[in-house]
N, C-alpha and C positions, 0 to 999 in steps of 0.2 A: 879620485881618479875617474869618476863617472862623467864629469862635464868636460874633461880635457879632450877626449876623443872627438866629440862633435865640434868643439871650437877649432881643433886642428884640421878637421875636414873642411870647415868653413874657410880657414886660412888657405888651405890648398886650392879650394875652388876660386877664391878671390884672386890668388896669385896666378893661377892658370888662366882665368878669364882676362886678367890684366895683361899678361904677356901676349895673349891672342889679339887683344885689341890694340896693343902698342905696335904689333906687326902689320896692322891694317894700313891702307893707303889714304884714309880720310883723316884730316887733322882733328876733327871733333872726337872721333873714336880713339885716337892716340891720347888725347887729353883725358878722356874718360878712363882709358886703360891705365894711365899713370895714377889717376885717383884711386882706382881699384887696387893697384899695387901698393900704394901708400896705406890704404885701409887694411889690407892684408898684413902688411908689416906691423901696423899698430896692434892688431890682434895677436900677432906672433910675439911681440914684445910683452903684451899683457899676459899671455899664457906662460912666458918664461918666469914671471914673478910668482907663479902659483895661483891656482884658482880656488884654494880652500877657504873656508870661512874662518874668520879670526877677528880679533879686535883691531882697532886703529892703532898705529904705532905711537901716537901721541898719548894714548891711554894705556900704554903697555906696563904700567906699574902693577906688578902682581898678576899679570895675565900671562899664561904660558904660550899661547899661539897668537902671533901678530902677523899682519900682512906687510909684505915688503913694499915700502913706498917708492923705491927707486924706479921700477918700471912704469909706475903711474906718472911720475914726474917726467920721465923720458917721453912717454906717449903724449903728454900735454904739450911739451915742446915740439914734438914731431907733428902734431895736428896743426899747430899754428904755422909752422914752416910749410907744410904741404898745402895749407889753405892759401898762403901767399904765392907759392909756386903755381898752383892751379889757376889762381886769378891772373897771374902774369901770362901763363900759357893761353888762357882764354882770350885775353886782350890781344896777344900777338896773333892768334888764329883769326880773330875777328878783323884785325887790320889787314891780314893777308887776304881774307875773303873779300873785304871791301875793295881792295886794290885790284885783285886779279879775277874777281867773281867766280872763284872756284876754291874748293878745299880738298880737291883730289891731288895727291902728291905726284901722281904720274903726269897730270896736266901742268903742274907747277914746275916740274923739272925743266930747266933751261930757260924759264921765263923770268927768273929772278935777276936783279941787276948785277949781282956780284959774280955771275957765271959767264 
C-alpha cells in the first residue's frame, strides 16, 4: 500500500493537467493535453492491477503471489492506440497551421471551409 498513493496522486495530476490543456484554445496544447490524459489513464489501469511485487504469471507454478497480466496487456494496447491518435492529431494540426498560419482556435473559428 505504500506505492499506490504516490501513483494515484500522479494520475490525478496528469488527468487534471490534461483536462486543463484540452480546454485551451491552442491546437498544440490540446494535443499535449490529450497525451497527458492518455498517460494518466494508462497509469490508472496499471494501478488497478495492483502494484505489489510478485512472480510473473507464466512462472506461477508453485508461487503464491503472481502479478495480474491483464492490465499490462490493456496498457500495451492503449499505448499503441494513443500513439496513433497523437500522430494523427499532430498531422491534422500541422496541416491546419500550414493552411491558415494560425493554431489559435478563436482565429480559426469561421475560417474553415465547412462553416
